[in-house]
C-alpha positions, 0 to 999 in steps of 0.5 A: 500500500502507498502512493502509486507514483512512488511505487512506480518511481521505485520500480523505475529505479530498480529497473535502471539499477539492474540494467546498469548492474547487468551491463557493468558486470557483463563488460567488466568481468575481465577486470 
């Protein structure tokens, strides 16, 4: 329960975080 806009913002942040994490871990494994 809570503010739908706040929940959506949290989902967007989480999605962005996972995308960034995925790209950085994928391309920096050799480092």
